C-alpha positions, 0 to 999 in steps of 0.5 A: 387881647390880641387879634388872634385871641379876639378871633378865637373868642369870637368863634369859640365863645360869642358865636358858639353861645349866640348862634342857636338863639339867633336862628339864622339872623344877624347878631351884633357885637359891639367892641372897643375900637382898639386895634388889638381887639380885632383884625382882618381874620376876625372881621372876615369870620364875622362877615361869613357868620352873620355877625355885625361888628360895631366898633366904638372909638378906642377907650370910650366904651365906659362913656358910651355904654347906654345900659348904665348911662345915668344909673348907678351900678349895683353894689356888692353886699 
C-alpha cells in the first residue's frame, strides 16, 4: 500500500464506515509502522477528522495483535 492508497482507504473506507458510529468522538486506527502505509497527508486527514493513528513497529503486527494472542484462529470447514 502506498501513502496515496493509504490516504484514499482512510478517507473512503475507514472514515466513511466509522464516522457515524463514532458520533463525533475520536476513533483509533492501528497500523503497521511501515512507511508505505502512511504519509503526511494521511496523518493530516486523520488529525482533521478526529482519527488517532497508532503506529506499531514495522512488520510486528502479527506478534502484537492482542485479539489473537494465545488463541488459535478458527479453521475453515
